[in-house]
C-alpha positions, -999 to 999 in steps of 0.1 A, spaced: -320 77 -43 -353 71 -62 -362 35 -69 -355 24 -105 -385 0 -108 -418 1 -90 -445 -26 -91 -479 -16 -76 -500 -43 -60 -535 -37 -48 -550 -61 -23 -588 -57 -19 -604 -75 11 -641 -81 9 -664 -76 39 -690 -54 55 -682 -23 75 -696 -19 110 -690 -34 144 -718 -59 141 -701 -76 112 -665 -73 123 -657 -109 133 -682 -127 111 -673 -153 85 -683 -130 57 -656 -105 68 -628 -129 61 -614 -105 35 -612 -76 60 -598 -99 87 -570 -111 65 -560 -75 56 -561 -66 92 -536 -93 100 -514 -83 71 -514 -47 81 -506 -56 117 -476 -77 106 -463 -48 85 -469 -22 111 -496 -4 90 -528 14 100 -559 18 79 -571 53 71 -601 66 52 -590 90 24 -611 122 20 -643 116 0 -634 79 -4 -657 49 2 -629 27 14 -602 23 41 -566 19 29 -531 12 42 -500 16 22 -464 2 23 -434 0 1 -414 -33 1 -379 -35 -13 -373 -66 -34 -337 -59 -45 -315 -29 -52 -336 -4 -71 -367 -27 -72 -398 -20 -50 -434 -31 -46 -459 -3 -37 -485 -22 -17 -520 -9 -12 -544 -27 11 -581 -17 7 -613 -24 25 -644 -12 7 -670 6 28 -698 0 3 -710 -33 19 -702 -67 3 -726 -68 -26 -714 -34 -39 -677 -40 -34 -669 -32 -71 -684 3 -69 -651 17 -56 -629 3 -83 -630 30 -110 -623 58 -85 -597 37 -65 -577 28 -96 -578 64 -108 -568 78 -74 -537 56 -72 -530 56 -110 -532 18 -111 -541 -5 -139 -561 -37 -137 -530 -59 -135 -524 -47 -100 -557 -60 -86 -558 -90 -61 -589 -99 -41 -593 -119 -9 -628 -131 2 -648 -158 20 -662 -189 3 -688 -215 13 -672 -240 -10 -642 -248 12 -641 -260 48 -634 -234 75 -598 -221 72 -589 -239 40 -574 -216 12 -576 -216 -25 -555 -193 -46 -563 -188 -83 -551 -166 -111 -586 -160 -124 -621 -174 -124 -658 -168 -119 -676 -154 -89 -689 -188 -79 -719 -173 -62 -699 -149 -40 -717 -116 -46 -689 -93 -35 -666 -110 -60 -693 -108 -86 -694 -70 -81 -657 -68 -85 -658 -88 -117 -687 -66 -131 -667 -35 -123 -635 -48 -140 -653 -64 -170 -639 -99 -164 -626 -123 -138 -590 -122 -150 -574 -112 -117 -557 -132 -89 -578 -141 -58 -575 -158 -25 -606 -176 -11 -608 -184 26 -631 -213 35 -660 -207 59 -678 -240 53 -714 -245 42 -743 -250 66 -764 -281 62 -795 -263 51 -796 -238 23 -820 -216 42 -793 -211 69 -767 -196 45 -773 -159 53 -773 -166 91 -741 -187 87 -721 -161 68 -732 -132 91 -724 -150 123 -692 -156 142 -676 -192 142 -670 -208 176 -650 -237 190 -628 -258 167 -643 -241 136 -631 -207 150 -596 -221 155 -596 -234 119 -610 -201 106 -583 -181 124 -555 -204 111 -569 -198 76 -569 -161 81 -532 -162 93 -522 -183 63 -540 -160 39 -522 -130 53 -489 -148 49 -498 -158 13 -507 -121 5 -473 -110 18 -456 -135 -3 -477 -125 -34 -464 -90 -29 -429 -103 -35 -431 -137 -54 -447 -151 -85 -482 -163 -80 -474 -199 -92 -449 -202 -63 -474 -190 -38 -501 -213 -52 -478 -243 -49 -472 -235 -12 -506 -225 1 -531 -245 -21 -517 -277 -5 -515 -265 31 -539 -281 56 -555 -263 85 
């Protein structure tokens, strides 16, 4: 029996492709999607001629109601994350209302989450690229805190390095909670998810 109602949701994680970046703070978006894919039993694949990796699932909400879930990791490097948007949306016949983005932020302590319905890039260049591609910032997003170094000159080294010790434990807790929050966003209103995860402590 074909589903009567299908709701597509596109979750885009921001990061940099390549083994050297895999576990770095700046790859929080990729790492969250990896955790979500693992919990759903999904594997990422690269479609032919596509500049991204994707994993797909269908979640039943109720009799005849489904969510078509698409997880995407751009392969264009962080600062050009939005370059895939036009082709990605056309390939899956999606509109802008389906877009959700998960990314790292210096503005929160390691592992803390912030879910918003819309907003500016706040200096996050990957998010800025997504906003430029879509034409505005009117889309839901989950920010995963990575903390801010004491010196501004250390920001690049900070985001492109791997956390250790207690910071790593907090970071991993935040990644796990963000993956849980995304799974709930696939099935529940965003206000409900915000009320739960914006107050959680790591």
